[in-house]
C-alpha positions in Angstrom: 0.0 0.0 0.0 3.0 2.3 0.5 3.6 5.0 -2.2 7.2 5.6 -3.4 9.1 8.5 -1.9 9.9 9.8 -5.4 6.2 10.1 -6.2 5.6 12.0 -2.9 8.5 14.4 -3.7 7.2 15.0 -7.2 3.7 15.7 -6.0 4.8 18.4 -3.5 6.9 20.0 -6.2 3.8 20.7 -8.3 1.4 23.5 -7.9 -1.3 21.3 -6.5 1.1 19.9 -4.0 2.2 23.4 -3.0 -1.4 24.4 -2.3 -2.1 21.2 -0.4 0.9 21.8 1.8 -0.1 25.3 2.5 -3.6 24.4 3.5 -2.6 21.4 5.7 0.1 23.5 7.3 -2.6 26.0 8.2 -4.5 23.3 10.0 -1.4 21.9 11.7 -0.5 25.4 13.0 -4.0 25.9 14.4 -3.4 22.8 16.6 0.2 23.3 17.3 1.1 27.0 17.1 4.6 26.3 18.3 6.9 23.6 19.6 9.5 25.5 21.5 11.7 23.2 23.5 9.8 20.1 22.3 11.2 16.9 20.8 9.3 16.5 17.5 9.2 13.4 15.4 7.7 13.3 11.9 6.6 9.8 10.7 5.8 8.8 7.2 6.6 11.6 4.7 6.4 14.6 7.0 9.2 16.8 5.6 6.9 19.2 3.8 5.4 20.1 7.2 8.2 19.8 9.7 9.5 23.3 8.7 6.9 24.7 11.0 8.9 23.3 14.0 12.5 22.9 12.9 13.7 26.2 14.2 12.0 26.3 17.6 12.0 22.6 18.6 14.7 21.2 20.8 15.1 18.5 18.1 13.1 17.8 15.0 13.7 14.6 13.1 11.9 12.6 10.3 11.6 8.9 10.0 10.3 7.2 6.8 9.2 3.6 6.4 11.5 1.2 4.6 8.9 0.3 2.0 8.5 3.9 1.0 12.1 5.0 0.9 13.9 8.1 2.3 15.1 11.4 0.9 17.7 13.7 2.5 16.2 16.4 4.7 16.9 19.2 5.0 18.7 19.4 1.7 21.2 22.1 2.6 22.0 21.0 6.2 23.1 17.8 8.0 20.5 15.1 7.5 17.7 14.7 10.0 15.8 12.0 8.1 16.3 8.3 8.4 14.9 5.0 7.0 13.3 2.8 9.6 11.1 -0.1 10.3 7.9 1.7 11.3 6.9 -1.1 13.6 10.3 -1.0 15.5 11.4 2.6 15.7 15.0 3.1 16.8 14.0 5.2 19.8 13.8 4.5 23.5 10.5 4.5 25.4 8.9 8.0 25.9 11.6 9.7 23.8 9.5 12.2 21.9 7.1 15.0 23.1 5.2 15.3 19.8 4.7 13.1 16.8 3.4 14.2 13.5 2.1 11.4 11.2 1.6 12.3 7.5 1.2 9.7 4.7 1.7 7.1 7.4 -1.4 5.6 9.0 -3.3 5.0 5.8 -0.3 3.4 4.1 0.5 1.0 6.9 -0.3 -2.7 6.5 -0.8 -2.9 10.3 -2.1 0.4 11.6 -2.8 -0.9 15.1 0.8 -2.1 15.5 2.0 1.2 14.2 0.1 3.2 16.7 1.2 1.0 19.5 4.8 1.7 18.5 4.0 5.4 18.4 2.5 5.1 21.9 5.7 3.5 23.1 8.0 6.3 22.0 5.7 9.1 22.9 6.2 10.8 26.3 3.5 10.5 28.9 2.5 14.1 28.4 3.1 13.9 24.6 0.7 14.7 21.8 0.1 13.0 18.5 -1.2 14.8 15.4 -2.2 12.7 12.4 -3.1 13.8 8.9 -5.5 11.1 7.6 -7.4 11.0 4.3 -11.1 11.4 4.7 -13.2 8.5 3.4 -15.9 10.9 2.2 -13.5 13.4 0.7 -13.0 14.1 -3.0 -9.2 13.7 -2.7 -9.5 10.0 -2.1 -11.4 9.5 -5.4 -8.3 9.9 -7.5 -4.9 8.4 -7.4 -3.3 11.5 -8.9 -2.4 12.7 -5.4 -0.9 10.7 -2.5 -4.2 11.1 -0.6 -5.9 8.8 -3.0 -3.6 5.9 -2.1 -3.9 3.6 0.9 -6.9 3.3 3.2 -9.0 6.4 4.0 -10.8 6.6 7.3 -14.1 8.1 8.6 -14.1 10.0 11.8 -15.7 7.2 13.7 -13.1 4.7 12.4 -10.3 7.0 13.5 -11.8 7.3 17.0 -12.2 3.6 17.3 -8.6 2.9 16.1 -7.1 5.5 18.5 -9.0 4.2 21.5 -8.0 0.6 20.7 -4.3 1.7 20.7 -4.5 3.7 24.0 -4.9 7.2 22.7 -7.6 9.7 23.4 -8.7 12.1 20.6 -8.7 15.7 21.9 -9.1 17.9 18.8 -10.4 17.6 15.3 -9.9 19.7 12.1 -10.2 19.3 8.4 -8.3 20.6 5.3 -8.5 20.3 1.5 -12.0 21.3 0.8 -10.9 22.5 -2.6 -11.2 19.9 -5.4 -7.9 18.2 -6.4 -7.7 20.1 -9.8 -4.2 21.0 -10.8 -4.7 24.4 -12.2 -6.9 27.4 -13.0 -9.6 28.9 -10.9 -9.9 26.1 -8.3 -6.3 26.6 -7.0 -6.6 30.4 -7.1 -9.7 30.2 -4.9 -8.4 27.5 -2.6 -8.4 29.6 0.5 -12.0 30.6 -0.1 -13.0 26.9 -0.4 -11.3 26.3 3.0 -13.1 29.1 4.7 -16.5 28.1 3.4 -16.0 24.4 4.1 -14.8 25.1 7.7 -17.6 27.5 8.4 -20.3 25.2 7.1 -18.7 22.1 8.6 -19.0 20.4 5.2 -18.3 16.6 5.2 -16.1 16.3 2.1 -12.8 17.7 3.3 -9.8 15.9 1.8 -8.1 15.1 5.1 -8.8 14.8 8.8 -6.4 16.6 11.2 -6.8 14.8 14.5 -4.9 15.4 17.7 -4.7 12.7 20.4 -3.0 12.3 23.8 -1.4 9.2 25.2 -3.4 7.3 27.8 -0.8 6.6 30.5 -3.0 4.9 33.0 -5.0 2.2 31.4 -6.4 -1.0 32.9 -5.2 -4.1 31.2 -7.7 -7.0 31.5 -6.4 -10.0 33.3 -7.3 -13.3 31.9 -7.7 -16.0 34.5 -5.7 -19.1 33.7 -7.9 -22.0 33.1 -7.2 -24.9 35.3 -6.9 -28.2 33.4 -9.1 -30.7 35.1 -8.0 -34.3 35.5 -11.0 -36.5 34.5 -12.2 -38.9 37.2 -11.5 -42.6 36.8 -14.4 -44.7 35.9 -14.7 -48.1 37.6 -13.9 -51.0 35.3 -14.9 -54.6 35.9 -12.0 -57.0 35.9 -12.8 -60.6 35.2 -11.9 -62.9 38.0 -10.0 -66.1 37.4 -11.9 -67.9 40.2 -15.0 -69.7 39.1 -17.7 -70.6 41.6 
């Protein structure tokens, strides 16, 4: 299900990708106005969006799954991006304060295992922000953009998945109300589409922007070990050698 890193890079170099990045960055900034002194991890293909935090964060790194590939980031500075196994991140427990997931959850073959690994490396007071294609959105109807690849989610599906993996959703947003048309009037009016879509709470946004917190104290059900019962012995008649 993973899209190649070269295709992702090419999309964000085009006009439609530039507009998509600007609109999603607007939604990310609304949730996280700053990350001063925070340890920020971007997972998936987050580099078009990590520029919001790179200057203020204590550290800001990107990790890209092996099936997708990796590109050097930032291009003119020492590399802060690495290729990883997304289900076994090379980080200790509670290592990051914030995790941004972009082109990640919908591309994963095992989203539950991925989120449990994210839970492991996120600090107890940490926050997760995931950009996830909207099942009802127009952007998932075409494979001309990365948001048309992988598995899209509805809001209820995201909520259920987060709760199953020990996260609590705390804030919701949407972006990409503008149709995914690569030129002309649609892109010039993209900001107007965003304002109208947000004000009317229209259901066909291209992506969900969901923030969640880590559930630190969670009861783990205890399964009683079943006792193996030894069957009772049934009496058996033994023929006697004595005849009367």
